N, C-alpha and C positions, 0 to 999 in steps of 0.2 A: 675577612669574611664576616658579615654581620648576621647575627642570629636574632630573628624577630620573635618576641614573646607574644604569642597570640592567646588571649584569654578565651576560655571556652564560653560560648554564648549559651545562656540558659533561657528557654522560653518562659513567658510570664506565668504559665500554668504549672511550671516546675520550680518556681521560685516561692518558697514558703512565706517570705516577707510580703511579697506582692499579693499573694492569696489572702493572707490574714488582713492586710489593709483593705482589700476589696470587701471582705466579709464585714469588717467594722463599718465601712461606708454604706454597704448595702443594708445592714441592720438599722442604721440611723435613718436611711431613706424610707424603709418599710414602716418604722414606727411613726415618723413624721407624716407620711402619706395616709396611713391608716387612721390616724387621729384627725387629720384634715378632712378626709372623706366622711368621718363620723360627724364632724362639726357641720360640714356642708349639707349633710342629710338631716340636719336639725334634730339630732338625737339629744336626749336628755343627759345630764351629767352622770346619772347612774348608769345609763347605757354606755357612755364613753368609758367609764371606769370598768364596767364589765368587759368591754372590748379589750382594754389594756390587760386585764387579768387573764382573759381566755386566749386571745390571739397573740399578744405581745409579751406574755410572761416568759416564754421560752427564749424569745429574742433578747429580752432584757438580761436574762441570766447569761446567755451565751456572749452577749456584748460585754458584760463584766469580765467574763473569762478571757476574752481576747484582748481587752484593754489591759487586764492584769499581766498578760504575757509580755506586754511592752515595757513593763517596769522591772527593776532589778529584783524586787521581792517576788514577783510572779515567776520569774525565771528560776529563782532559787527554790521555790516551792511548787515546781512544775507538776510533780507527781500528785501532790495533794489537790491541785486544781483539776487534774484529770479525773481523780476519784469523784470529785464534785460533779463534773460533767457527765460521767458515766451514770451516776445516781439520777441525774436529771433525765437522761434518755431512758433509763430503766422505768422511771415513773411514767414518762410519755408512752412507752411501749405497753405498760399495763393498762393505761387509759385507753389506748387505741384498741386493745383486745376487748375491753369492756364495751367500747363503742360498737364493735362488730356484733356482740351479742344483743345489744340494745336495738340497733337498726342495721340489719345485714343488707349490704349493697356492694356493688363492685368498687365504689369509691372508698368505703370504709375498709374493705378487704385489702385493696392495694395500699392504702394508707397504713394499715396495721403491718403489712409485710415490709413496707419501707422502714418503719420505725424499729421493727425487730432486727432487720439487717443492719441498720445504723447502730443499734445497741450492741449486737454481737461484734460488729466491726470495731467499735470503740473499745469494747472489753478486751478483745484479743490483740489489739494493737497497742493500747496505752498501758496495759498491765504487763507487757513483755519486759524482761530484764528488771523486774521488781521482785520484792520479797514475797508478795502475794502469788506471783507466777510460780516461784520455786516451792513455796510451802504447800500449795494445793496441786502441784504437779500438772499445771495447765498445759504443759507441752504435749500431754497425751490426749488433749481435747480433739474430738473429730472435726471441729471447725477449723483447726489448723491446716487441714488438708486443702482448704480453699485458699487460693493464692490472693495476694494483695490486690492485683489488678482485677481479679474476678469480682471481689467485693465492690470495687469502685464501679465497674461496669454494671453490676446489678443495681447499685444505687441510681446510676444515670438512667437505666431503662425504666425502673419503677417510678422515678421522678417524672420522666417524660410521659409515661402512661397516666399517672395521676394528674398531670397538667392537662392532658387531652380531655380527661373526664371532667375536670373542673371547668375547662373552657366551654365544653358542650353544655354543662349544667348552668353556667353563669349567664345571667341576662343583663348585667350592668357593667358599665365601663370600670367602675371601682373594683369589682370582683375580678375582672380580667387582669387588671394591672397588678393587684395583690397576688393573684395566682402565679403570674409570671415571675414576680419577685421572689415568691416562696420557692419556686422551682430553681431559680438561679442560686439562691442561698443554699439549698440542699446540695446542689452539685458542687458548689465551692467548698462547703463543709466536708463533703465526701473527699474532695481533692486534698483538703488539708490533712485528713486522716491518712490518705494514700501516701502523701509526701513523707509523713512521719514514719509510716511503715517502710518506705524505701530507705529512709535514714537508718532504721534499725537493721534492715537487711544488709546494707553496706557495712555497718559496724560489726555485725556478726560474722560476715565473710572475712573481715580483717582479723578478727579474733581467731577464726578457724585456720586461716593461713598462717598466722603467728604460732598457733598451737601445733599445727602440722610440722612447722620448721623445728619447734622445740622437741616434738616427738622423734623427728629424724635425728636430731642431735643426741637425744637420749639413746636411741638404738645404736648409733655409731659408737657412743661411749660404752654401751654394753658389749658390742663386738670387740672393741679394743680391750676391755677388761677380760673377756673370754680368751682373746689371743694372748694376752699377757699371762693368764693362768696356764694356757697350754705351753707357752714358751718356758715358763717356770717349771712346769712338770717335766718337760723334756730335759731342761738343764739339770734338774734334780736327779732324774734317772741316769743321765750321762755321768754326772759326778759320782753317783752311787756305784755305777759300773766301774768307773776309774778307780774308786777306792777299793772295791772288791778285787780288781785286777792287781792293784799294787799290793794288797794284803796277800794275795795268792802268790805273787812273785817273792814277797818277803818270806813266806812260809817255805817256798821251794828252796830259796837260798839257805834258810836256816836248816832245813833237812839235809841239804848237800854238805854244809859245814859240819853238821853232827856226824854224818856218815864218814866224812873225811877224817874227823878227829878219832872216831872209833877205829877206823882202819889203821891210822898211824899209831894208835895205842897198842893194837894187837901186834903190829910189826915190832914195836919197841920191846914188848914182852918176849917175843921170840928171840 
C-alpha cells in the first residue's frame, strides 16, 4: 500500500515570502513611475527632489526594511527593525492628524483613520512576545479585543474608500496610476502584518497546549502525592493499632503469669 505525501497548498496571499517580494517589487515600480511622471511633466530638479521627500520617503524607508529582512542580519535583528517601522508609522499618523486640522475634508479624515489603524495594528502585532509588551502590560490594552482579521478588513475598507475618493478627485492619468499603486501597497502591507499576527497566534496556541499538558501532569503528580500520603497515614494507623494490640496482649499475659505465680505462692505457704 503506497502512502502519498501531499503537501498543503498555500495561496499566494497566505505566503509571507510572496507577499514581501510583491511589496518590494511594487515599491520599486512606484518610485520609478512617480519620478518618470515628474520628469515627463517637465518639473524642475527641486520639484522632483520635493516629490521624492514627500511622496516616496515612506516608500524608501519601507523598502529598506523589507530588503533588510531578506538578509541574515535583518532576520537576526527583526525586532529592532520592527521598532523602526513602528516609529515611522507613528510619525505618519501624527502628520495625518495635523493635516486634518489644517485642511479638513473627507479625504484627509479617511487618510488619518487609515494611518491610525495601521499604527495601532503594527504596535499591537509586532510588540507581542517582546520585553516591551511584558513590561508595560500591553496584554491589558483594549485594542487587543479587536481580532487580527478585523484589523486587516478595516485596512482594506479604508484603503478602498480612500482610493475611490482619490479617483474622483484625480484628473490626470499619472495621479490615477499612483493612487491605484498606493492602494495595492497598503493592502499588501496590511496582509504582511496579518500573516505575522497569524504566526504569533499559532505559536501562542502551541505554547498554551503544551502548558495545559504540563498542568495536567502536575495535577496528576499532586493527586499521586496526596494518595501516597493517605496510604502512608493508613499504614501508620494500622501499624500503630497492631502495636497497641500486641502491647495489650503482652500486658494481659504478664498479668496472668503474675496472678498464677501469686496463687502458687499462696498454695505453697499453706
